[in-house]
C-alpha positions as CSV (number, residue, x, y, z in Angstrom):
1,M,85.0,144.1,130.1
2,L,86.9,141.6,127.8
3,K,90.5,142.6,127.4
4,P,93.7,140.8,126.1
5,R,96.2,140.1,128.8
6,E,100.0,140.5,129.1
7,I,101.6,137.8,131.2
8,I,105.1,138.0,132.6
9,T,107.0,134.7,132.1
10,P,110.5,134.3,133.7
11,R,113.2,132.8,131.6
12,P,116.8,131.8,132.2
13,S,119.8,133.7,130.7
14,M,121.0,132.5,127.3
15,S,124.1,130.3,127.4
16,L,124.8,130.6,123.7
17,T,127.1,133.1,122.2
18,V,126.2,134.6,118.9
19,P,129.3,135.0,116.7
20,E,130.4,138.6,116.0
21,G,128.9,140.0,112.9
22,M,125.8,137.7,112.9
23,S,122.3,138.7,113.9
24,P,120.6,136.4,116.5
25,V,118.0,135.3,114.0
26,E,120.7,134.4,111.4
27,F,122.5,132.3,114.1
28,F,119.3,130.7,115.4
29,N,118.7,129.3,111.9
30,S,122.1,127.8,111.5
31,P,122.7,124.0,111.8
32,A,125.0,124.7,114.7
33,N,122.2,126.2,116.8
34,L,119.8,123.4,115.9
35,K,122.4,120.9,117.0
36,N,122.8,122.8,120.3
37,L,119.0,122.9,120.7
38,A,118.8,119.1,120.5
39,E,121.8,118.5,122.7
40,E,120.9,121.0,125.4
41,N,117.1,120.9,125.5
42,G,116.1,117.8,123.3
43,L,113.6,115.4,124.9
44,F,112.7,112.9,122.2
45,R,113.4,112.2,118.5
46,S,111.6,110.0,116.0
47,P,113.2,108.2,113.0
48,E,111.4,110.9,110.9
49,D,113.4,113.6,112.6
50,L,110.5,114.9,114.6
51,L,112.2,116.5,117.6
52,M,110.4,117.2,120.9
53,Y,112.3,119.8,123.0
54,R,112.0,122.0,126.0
55,K,111.2,125.7,125.1
56,L,113.9,127.2,127.3
57,I,112.7,130.8,126.4
58,G,109.1,129.8,126.2
59,H,105.6,131.1,126.9
60,S,104.7,129.3,130.1
61,T,106.6,127.7,133.0
62,E,103.6,125.4,133.7
63,F,104.0,123.3,130.6
64,D,105.8,124.3,127.4
65,T,107.2,122.1,124.7
66,S,107.5,121.9,120.9
67,I,107.8,119.3,118.3
68,I,109.7,120.5,115.3
69,L,110.5,118.8,112.0
70,D,114.3,119.1,112.3
71,T,115.7,118.8,108.8
72,S,118.7,120.9,109.6
73,R,121.1,117.9,109.3
74,R,119.7,116.9,105.9
75,I,118.8,120.3,104.4
76,L,121.5,122.9,105.0
77,D,119.7,125.6,103.1
78,P,117.2,127.2,105.6
79,L,115.0,128.3,102.7
80,G,114.7,124.8,101.4
81,R,113.2,123.2,104.6
82,P,109.6,122.2,105.0
83,V,107.6,125.0,106.6
84,R,104.0,123.7,106.2
85,R,102.3,120.4,106.9
86,D,101.4,120.0,103.2
87,Q,105.2,119.9,102.5
88,M,105.7,116.9,104.8
89,T,105.8,113.3,103.7
90,R,102.9,111.0,104.4
91,Q,104.9,109.1,107.1
92,Q,106.0,112.4,108.7
93,K,102.4,113.6,108.9
94,K,101.3,110.3,110.4
95,V,103.8,110.3,113.2
96,W,103.3,114.1,113.6
97,S,99.6,113.5,114.2
98,K,100.3,110.6,116.7
99,M,102.8,112.7,118.7
100,T,100.4,115.7,118.7
101,T,97.5,113.5,119.9
102,I,99.5,112.0,122.7
103,L,100.7,115.3,124.0
104,I,97.2,116.9,123.9
105,E,95.8,113.9,125.7
106,Y,98.5,114.3,128.4
107,M,97.6,117.9,128.9
108,L,93.9,117.2,129.1
109,E,94.4,114.5,131.7
110,K,96.9,116.5,133.7
111,Y,94.7,119.7,133.6
112,P,91.1,118.4,133.4
113,D,89.3,121.6,134.5
114,P,88.9,124.4,131.9
115,E,88.1,126.9,134.6
116,K,91.6,126.3,136.1
117,D,93.8,126.0,133.1
118,L,94.0,127.1,129.5
119,I,95.3,124.4,127.1
120,L,96.4,125.0,123.6
121,C,98.3,123.4,120.8
122,G,99.5,125.7,118.0
123,E,101.0,124.7,114.6
124,A,102.8,127.3,112.7
125,S,104.5,127.7,109.3
126,L,107.7,129.6,109.4
127,D,107.7,131.2,106.0
128,S,110.8,131.1,103.9
129,T,110.2,134.4,102.2
130,W,110.7,136.5,105.3
131,P,114.1,138.3,105.4
132,L,116.4,136.6,107.9
133,N,117.3,139.9,109.6
134,K,113.7,141.0,110.0
135,P,112.8,141.8,113.7
136,G,110.3,139.3,115.1
137,V,111.1,136.6,112.6
138,P,110.7,133.1,114.1
139,S,114.0,131.8,115.2
140,I,113.8,128.4,113.5
141,R,112.6,128.1,109.9
142,M,110.9,124.7,110.1
143,I,107.3,123.7,110.8
144,H,106.6,123.2,114.5
145,N,103.8,122.4,116.9
146,H,103.8,124.3,120.3
147,F,102.1,122.8,123.3
148,M,101.4,124.9,126.4
149,V,99.3,125.4,129.5
150,F,98.5,128.6,131.3
151,P,96.9,128.6,134.8
152,M,93.8,130.7,134.6
153,D,94.6,132.4,137.9
154,D,97.9,133.7,136.3
155,L,96.0,135.1,133.4
156,M,93.3,136.7,135.5
157,M,96.0,138.4,137.6
158,A,97.9,139.6,134.6
159,K,97.6,143.2,133.5
160,E,95.5,144.2,130.6
161,A,97.4,144.3,127.3
162,D,97.2,147.1,124.8
163,P,94.6,146.0,122.2
164,N,96.6,147.9,119.6
165,N,99.7,145.9,120.3
166,P,101.1,145.1,116.8
167,N,101.4,141.4,117.8
168,L,97.7,141.3,118.6
169,T,96.8,142.9,115.3
170,D,99.1,140.9,113.1
171,S,100.9,144.2,112.3
172,G,97.7,145.3,110.7
173,H,97.2,142.2,108.7
174,N,94.6,140.8,111.2
175,T,92.6,144.0,110.6
176,L,92.8,143.3,106.8
177,F,91.4,139.8,107.1
178,L,88.9,140.4,109.9
179,R,87.5,143.9,109.1
180,H,87.7,143.9,105.4
181,L,87.5,140.3,104.3
182,S,85.7,138.6,107.2
183,D,82.5,137.7,105.4
184,V,84.1,136.3,102.3
185,Y,86.7,134.5,104.4
186,H,84.0,132.7,106.4
187,E,81.9,132.0,103.3
188,F,84.8,130.4,101.6
189,L,85.7,128.1,104.5
190,E,82.1,127.3,105.5
191,V,81.7,125.0,102.5
192,L,84.4,122.5,103.6
193,D,82.8,119.1,103.8
194,L,83.6,118.3,107.5
195,Q,82.1,115.6,109.5
196,L,84.0,115.6,112.8
197,L,84.5,119.4,113.0
198,R,81.4,121.6,113.3
199,F,81.6,125.3,112.2
200,L,80.9,127.7,115.0
201,P,80.4,131.5,115.1
202,S,83.7,132.8,116.6
203,E,81.9,134.7,119.4
204,E,80.5,131.4,120.7
205,C,84.0,130.0,121.4
206,A,85.8,133.2,122.4
207,L,87.5,133.0,125.9
208,K,85.5,134.8,128.5
209,L,88.6,136.5,129.9
210,T,90.0,138.0,126.7
211,G,87.3,137.8,124.1
212,Y,89.7,136.1,121.6
213,P,89.9,134.7,119.0
214,Q,88.3,137.6,117.3
215,G,86.3,136.9,114.2
216,L,88.3,134.0,113.0
217,P,86.5,131.0,111.5
218,S,86.3,128.3,114.2
219,W,85.2,124.7,114.4
220,E,84.3,122.5,117.4
221,L,85.6,118.9,117.5
222,V,82.4,117.0,118.0
223,D,82.7,114.3,120.7
224,G,85.9,115.9,121.9
225,V,89.1,114.2,122.9
226,E,88.1,110.7,121.9
227,K,88.0,111.8,118.2
228,L,91.7,112.9,118.3
229,Q,92.5,109.2,117.8
230,D,90.4,109.2,114.6
231,K,92.7,109.6,111.6
232,Y,89.8,111.3,109.8
233,F,90.1,114.2,112.3
234,W,93.6,114.9,111.1
235,Y,92.3,114.7,107.5
236,E,89.7,117.4,108.3
237,Y,92.3,119.4,110.2
238,E,94.3,119.5,107.0
239,Q,91.3,120.4,104.9
240,I,91.0,123.6,106.9
241,L,94.7,124.3,106.1
242,R,94.1,123.6,102.4
243,G,91.1,126.0,102.4
244,F,93.3,128.7,104.0
245,L,96.1,128.1,101.5
246,D,93.7,128.6,98.6
247,F,92.4,131.8,100.1
248,Y,95.8,133.2,100.9
249,R,97.4,132.3,97.6
250,T,94.4,133.8,95.6
251,F,94.4,137.0,97.6
252,F,98.2,137.7,97.5
253,S,98.6,136.6,93.9
254,L,95.9,139.2,93.1
255,V,97.8,141.8,95.1
256,A,101.1,140.9,93.5
257,T,100.1,140.7,89.9
258,G,96.7,142.4,89.6
259,D,95.5,139.3,87.6
260,E,92.3,137.5,88.5
261,R,93.3,133.9,88.3
262,I,92.9,130.6,90.1
263,P,96.2,129.6,91.7
264,A,98.0,126.6,90.2
265,N,97.2,123.4,92.1
266,A,94.3,124.9,94.0
267,Y,92.6,122.5,96.3
268,F,89.1,124.0,95.7
269,P,89.3,125.7,92.3
270,D,85.5,126.0,91.8
271,Q,85.2,127.6,95.2
272,V,88.0,130.0,94.4
273,D,86.3,131.0,91.2
274,D,82.8,131.3,92.6
275,V,83.3,132.8,96.1
276,L,86.6,134.7,95.9
277,L,87.1,135.9,92.3
278,G,83.3,136.4,92.1
279,S,83.4,138.8,95.1
280,N,83.6,142.5,94.3
281,R,84.7,143.1,97.9
282,F,87.5,140.6,97.7
283,L,88.8,142.1,94.4
284,R,88.5,145.7,95.7
285,V,90.4,145.0,98.9
286,A,93.2,143.3,97.0
287,R,93.5,146.2,94.6
288,D,93.6,148.7,97.4
289,L,96.3,146.7,99.1
290,R,98.2,146.5,95.8
291,E,98.2,150.3,95.6
292,Q,99.4,150.6,99.2
293,V,102.3,148.2,98.5
294,I,103.3,150.3,95.5
295,Q,103.3,153.5,97.4
296,D,104.6,152.6,100.9
297,P,107.9,150.7,101.0
298,Q,107.7,150.1,104.8
299,F,104.3,148.5,104.4
300,A,105.5,146.5,101.4
301,N,108.3,145.0,103.5
302,E,105.6,143.6,106.0
303,I,103.9,141.5,103.3
304,R,104.4,137.7,103.4
305,W,103.8,136.7,99.8
306,R,104.0,132.9,100.4
307,P,101.3,131.2,102.6
308,A,102.0,131.5,106.3
309,Y,99.6,130.4,108.9
310,K,99.0,129.6,112.6
311,Q,96.5,126.8,113.2
312,I,95.5,126.2,116.8
313,L,93.6,123.6,118.8
314,Y,92.5,124.9,122.2
315,R,90.1,124.1,125.0
316,D,87.5,126.8,125.5
317,D,85.7,127.8,128.7
318,R,83.1,125.1,128.2
319,G,85.7,122.4,127.8
320,R,85.2,122.0,124.1
321,L,88.1,121.5,121.7
322,I,88.1,124.3,119.2
323,V,90.1,124.7,115.9
324,T,90.9,128.0,114.3
325,I,93.3,129.3,111.8
326,S,94.9,132.7,111.0
327,Q,97.6,134.1,108.9
328,N,101.1,134.3,110.4
329,S,102.4,137.9,110.2
330,V,105.4,139.8,111.6
331,G,106.0,139.2,115.3
332,N,102.7,137.7,116.4
333,A,102.8,134.5,118.5
334,I,100.5,131.5,118.9
335,T,99.2,132.8,122.2
336,E,98.1,136.1,120.7
337,L,95.3,134.4,118.7
338,L,93.8,133.9,122.1
339,G,94.5,137.4,123.3
340,I,97.6,136.6,125.4
341,V,100.7,138.6,125.0
342,V,103.7,136.9,126.7
343,N,106.5,139.1,128.0
344,R,109.5,136.9,128.7
345,V,111.8,138.4,131.3
346,E,115.2,137.1,132.2
347,D,115.0,135.9,135.9
348,N,117.3,133.0,136.7
349,E,116.1,132.8,140.3
350,I,112.4,132.4,139.7
351,Y,112.9,130.1,136.7
352,A,115.2,127.9,138.8
353,E,112.3,127.6,141.4
354,R,109.9,126.5,138.7
355,E,112.2,124.4,136.5
356,P,112.2,121.1,138.4
357,A,108.4,120.8,138.3
358,L,108.3,122.0,134.7
359,V,110.9,119.5,133.5
360,G,109.1,116.7,135.5
361,R,105.9,117.3,133.6
362,L,107.8,117.3,130.3
363,L,109.4,114.0,131.1
364,E,106.0,112.5,132.0
365,A,104.7,113.6,128.7
366,R,107.8,112.3,126.9
367,Q,107.3,108.8,128.5
368,R,104.1,108.5,126.7
369,L,105.9,108.9,123.3
370,I,108.4,106.3,124.4
371,D,105.6,103.9,125.4
372,A,104.1,104.4,122.0
373,N,107.4,103.3,120.4
374,L,107.6,106.4,118.2
375,G,111.3,107.1,118.7
376,E,114.1,107.4,121.3
377,P,114.5,109.7,124.3
378,I,117.3,112.2,124.3
379,S,119.6,112.7,127.3
380,A,120.2,116.4,128.0
381,P,122.2,118.1,130.8
382,C,119.1,118.8,132.9
383,W,117.8,115.2,132.5
384,P,120.8,113.0,131.9
385,A,119.1,109.8,133.0
386,G,115.4,110.7,132.6
387,K,115.3,112.7,135.8
388,Y,115.8,116.3,136.5
389,V,119.1,117.6,137.8
390,P,120.1,121.3,138.1
391,C,122.3,122.1,135.2
392,R,123.0,125.9,135.6
């Protein structure tokens, strides 16, 4: 029977001290923490301030790294930083796509067998309307891309996760989209004029082990990895995001105001009018949610009024590259779109055993960015001269 899995991932103890009177989330969003992140775990930085770093408290000890648009030195207000790809400059998006392509290609070459390893790349917006002290809030409010690999043997040995885990259900919001709005959500996104991405029924690309992603609109990258180099692929990848943004804005604007209107600057206004505002189901679900928000203060506090998304590119069991997109709600992580709950447990001894190989793979991947002349390597305590040395 298909079941989500809960994997235990060792992590080292935190070396940072959170100042008295600050919550961890408040401190993690400070420029001081971002400076520390780059100095202690930074791997590579581009002139556009795209920072590749080691996820010290990450999801996997096989391969785990992120690229973040680190604007903390230029924009001190955490709520004023870019949190979505559509807020980046053209040059930033161009380099972002190149760096992403290079890291995905590295993972595919290093882990060529889909039966042995799960590969995924997840892009997330970290929405600026979430209260800073909300439990589960992402620790850094800037757009990031997360690259990770899970050995399939580890996932198969992992215990079954509770399918009602709030992280797997988007704190109830996943249920809202999938159970109540699935048909109109799919209909709205099916009309995107995509050439390199082919729409797939979600059950066709669900992982055999977990059965996830569940019900989300999904697309196969036709011709696979070779098309990652095609700049039109990244245009289509962004079209999916634009369609999602229109859907999200239309729905939550209707919840917030009760008014049936096309959002300002909608990418697909005719589609919004015909498919969304023309759907009695869409209107009824929004009005029911509006009433729940009015009546239930705890539920109201869970709503993310501004667009927040997780868009992932992963390799399925058949070796195909699949794109899917979901809203980003309280607490849920990139991996949970694929039915994987990560329980990160402090264990310095086990992490120390795995760290040399992990860092070695990160440095291999970094070398490809250096070779592409996209920026400069960063010297950190655990890799002062481009080679791993114990630093704890």
